[in-house]
C-alpha positions in Angstrom: 77.7 81.7 159.4 76.2 78.4 161.7 72.4 78.6 162.7 71.4 76.0 165.1 74.2 73.5 164.3 73.3 73.7 160.5 75.2 75.6 157.7 73.2 79.1 156.6 74.1 80.8 152.9 74.0 84.0 152.5 72.2 85.5 149.5 74.8 86.0 146.0 73.8 89.6 146.2 75.2 90.6 149.5 71.8 91.6 150.6 70.4 90.9 154.4 68.4 87.9 153.1 69.9 84.4 153.9 68.6 80.8 153.9 67.5 79.5 157.3 67.1 76.0 158.1 63.4 75.3 159.0 61.2 72.5 159.7 57.2 72.5 158.9 54.9 71.0 161.4 51.1 70.6 161.7 48.7 71.0 164.3 45.7 69.8 162.5 45.5 67.0 159.7 45.5 69.2 156.6 45.9 72.4 159.0 48.3 75.2 158.1 52.0 74.6 158.2 54.2 76.3 160.9 57.7 77.0 161.0 59.8 76.4 163.4 63.9 75.8 164.1 65.0 72.5 163.9 67.4 72.7 167.2 69.5 70.2 165.7 67.3 67.5 165.6 66.7 64.9 162.9 63.3 64.8 162.2 60.8 62.3 159.6 57.9 63.5 157.7 55.3 62.3 160.1 57.2 62.4 163.4 55.5 64.0 166.5 57.3 66.9 168.3 56.9 69.4 171.1 56.8 72.9 170.2 56.6 76.6 172.1 53.6 78.4 170.8 51.9 81.2 172.5 49.3 79.1 174.4 52.5 77.0 176.0 53.9 73.3 175.1 51.7 72.1 172.1 51.5 68.7 170.0 52.8 68.8 166.3 53.2 66.1 163.3 56.4 66.8 161.5 54.8 67.8 157.0 58.4 69.2 156.1 61.3 67.8 157.6 63.7 70.0 156.6 64.0 73.0 154.3 65.4 76.1 153.7 64.0 79.4 153.6 64.6 82.8 152.8 65.0 85.4 156.2 62.6 87.5 154.6 59.3 85.0 154.3 60.0 84.1 157.8 59.2 86.0 161.1 62.5 85.9 162.9 63.4 85.0 165.4 61.9 81.6 164.8 60.6 79.6 167.8 62.4 76.2 168.4 61.6 72.2 168.2 61.6 71.6 172.2 62.0 67.9 171.9 61.0 64.9 170.1 57.4 63.8 171.5 57.4 60.9 174.2 55.1 58.0 174.5 53.7 60.3 177.4 53.3 63.2 175.0 51.1 60.9 172.7 49.6 59.9 175.6 48.8 63.0 177.1 47.4 64.0 173.4 45.2 60.9 172.9 43.3 61.4 176.9 43.0 65.0 175.6 40.7 63.8 172.6 39.1 61.7 174.3 37.8 64.8 176.9 36.3 66.6 173.8 33.1 65.5 173.2 32.2 66.2 177.0 34.2 69.5 177.2 31.9 71.0 174.6 28.7 69.3 175.9 29.6 71.1 179.1 29.7 74.4 177.9 27.2 73.9 175.2 25.0 73.8 178.2 26.2 76.9 179.6 25.5 78.8 176.1 21.9 77.4 176.1 21.2 78.7 179.6 22.8 82.3 178.8 20.8 82.2 175.8 23.8 83.2 173.3 24.1 83.0 169.2 26.6 80.8 169.6 27.5 76.9 167.9 30.0 75.2 169.1 32.1 73.8 166.4 35.2 72.0 168.0 37.4 72.2 170.6 41.4 72.3 171.8 42.7 71.2 174.6 46.4 71.8 175.2 48.7 69.3 175.7 49.1 69.8 179.7 45.7 70.5 180.0 45.6 74.1 181.3 44.7 75.7 177.9 41.2 75.0 176.4 40.3 76.7 173.2 36.5 76.6 171.8 35.4 77.5 168.3 32.2 78.7 167.5 30.2 80.4 164.8 27.2 82.9 165.2 24.2 83.5 162.7 25.5 86.1 160.4 28.6 86.1 161.9 27.7 88.6 164.2 29.8 89.2 167.3 28.8 88.1 171.1 30.0 88.7 174.1 30.7 85.8 175.8 32.5 87.0 178.7 29.7 86.1 181.0 30.2 82.8 179.6 34.2 82.9 180.3 33.0 83.4 184.4 30.6 80.3 184.3 32.8 78.2 182.8 36.7 79.0 184.1 35.4 77.3 187.3 34.1 74.1 185.4 37.6 73.4 183.4 39.7 75.2 185.6 41.9 76.1 183.1 42.5 79.2 181.0 39.7 79.4 178.5 39.8 80.8 174.6 36.4 81.8 172.9 37.5 82.1 169.3 34.6 82.8 166.6 35.2 81.3 162.8 33.9 81.6 159.9 31.9 79.7 156.8 35.3 78.4 155.7 37.5 77.8 158.5 34.1 75.6 159.9 33.5 73.7 156.7 37.0 72.3 157.4 36.9 72.1 160.8 33.4 69.5 160.8 34.2 68.2 157.0 32.1 67.1 154.6 31.2 65.6 151.1 31.6 68.1 148.0 29.6 67.8 144.8 32.3 65.5 143.7 31.4 62.9 146.1 34.5 62.8 147.6 35.7 64.4 150.8 36.2 68.2 150.8 39.9 69.1 150.2 40.1 71.6 153.1 39.8 68.8 155.4 41.9 66.5 153.4 44.7 68.1 151.7 44.5 71.8 151.5 46.5 73.8 153.8 46.0 76.9 152.9 42.7 78.7 151.3 43.4 80.6 148.1 41.4 83.4 147.0 38.6 82.0 144.5 36.7 84.7 141.8 33.8 84.7 140.3 36.3 85.1 137.1 37.9 82.1 137.5 34.2 80.5 137.0 33.3 82.6 133.8 36.4 81.3 132.3 36.3 78.2 132.9 32.5 78.1 130.9 31.1 76.8 134.4 27.5 77.6 134.7 27.2 80.6 136.8 24.8 78.8 139.5 25.6 78.9 143.2 24.8 75.2 143.5 27.1 74.5 140.9 29.9 76.7 142.4 29.8 76.7 146.0 30.9 74.4 148.5 29.6 73.0 151.4 30.7 76.3 153.5 28.6 78.6 150.7 31.9 79.9 149.0 33.0 79.5 145.8 34.8 76.1 146.3 38.8 76.1 146.1 38.7 74.0 143.5 37.9 76.5 140.8 41.6 77.5 141.4 43.2 74.4 140.4 43.1 74.8 137.1 42.5 78.4 136.7 46.6 78.9 135.4 46.3 76.6 133.0 42.9 77.9 131.1 44.8 81.7 131.6 48.1 79.9 129.5 45.2 78.0 126.8 43.4 81.7 126.6 46.3 83.3 125.7 47.3 80.9 122.8 43.8 81.3 121.1 42.5 84.2 119.1 40.1 86.9 120.1 36.4 86.8 120.0 35.5 88.9 116.5 39.0 88.7 115.4 39.8 88.0 112.1 41.2 85.5 111.1 42.7 82.7 108.3 41.4 79.1 108.3 41.8 76.5 106.4 39.0 77.1 104.4 39.4 81.0 104.1 39.1 84.0 106.2 36.3 83.9 108.8 35.6 85.6 112.5 36.1 83.9 115.3 32.7 83.6 117.3 33.5 81.4 120.2 36.4 79.4 121.7 36.7 75.8 123.8 39.7 76.1 125.8 39.6 72.2 126.8 39.1 71.2 122.9 41.6 73.7 122.4 39.8 74.3 119.3 37.5 77.6 118.3 34.2 78.1 116.7 34.4 79.9 113.3 32.0 81.5 110.3 33.5 81.7 107.5 32.4 82.6 104.1 33.3 80.0 101.5 34.4 80.2 97.8 31.3 79.1 96.5 30.2 82.7 98.6 27.9 80.8 101.0 28.9 81.0 105.0 29.2 78.2 107.7 30.4 77.8 110.9 33.4 75.7 111.3 35.4 74.4 114.7 39.4 74.6 113.9 42.2 73.3 116.6 43.9 76.6 117.1 47.4 75.6 115.7 45.7 75.5 112.0 44.6 79.0 112.6 46.5 82.3 111.9 45.8 85.7 112.4 45.1 87.8 109.0 46.0 90.9 107.9 43.5 94.2 108.5 42.8 93.8 104.9 43.4 90.1 103.4 43.8 89.5 99.6 42.2 87.1 99.4 38.4 87.2 97.7 36.6 86.6 100.8 35.3 89.4 102.8 37.2 90.4 106.0 36.2 89.2 109.5 35.0 92.5 110.0 31.9 92.3 107.3 30.7 89.2 108.4 27.7 89.7 110.4 27.1 87.0 113.1 23.2 86.2 113.6 22.1 85.9 117.5 21.7 81.7 116.7 25.8 81.9 115.4 26.5 82.2 119.2 23.9 80.0 121.1 
């Protein structure tokens, strides 16, 4: 079967799932990737294209030149690439960008006159200038009745106006800034999709649970907590459980703590002379002991742990 001049392979299980050729585009740098039908165009990453959206024709940049995706993962039917961007299109985009600052200033003036709890963050002007979107935030994410504002600014811009309230993560992505690492925040550089982040990830990575240590410029948990989480989970699965009975090169002991980064465990062991010591061992040198070890050392559950052992 054919689809827009490209071959489409039907899944081997003869189900209704099939592979669809798509092109991935972004409307903003590090923005979300949207998929369109290539419509027979030969495209390269970085090419400017014109696509049809609910707002009308829009300029976008190709981020994925060509790939095939399962139909079940797409919202079909796909909209198509209208054409490659011409120099005229590129000039129109530059012209619209030059109007953003003035457009925001004029809209902000009306917001202050009406006394609305709104803070303008960004503005998008459609390719043909007939559609303008203003992005704003409010204190405590409260809802704002901006119908009066719409009535005030439509005659000014003579365009279809859309006001869209965004939250702190979207604000950080739009405004940008520097993270505690000293580099530009990931969401403005390359992170096109913000994955869920939980406090459990910080705990798993032994990061101090201080808001200043684990929060980004948006005030939410840092997205980078997720980057290494899979590695931590895989390593923790290989390490012995805390308080478990373990055999070390020096005898039977009980695990006090695990260090995922060094891949070592801290163990309290009873030495042959009857004394106790706390030592670190690579996990490759450890193995679980039987419930009742046959050696003369006490089993792990018989070894007491003092508070200072786990500080």
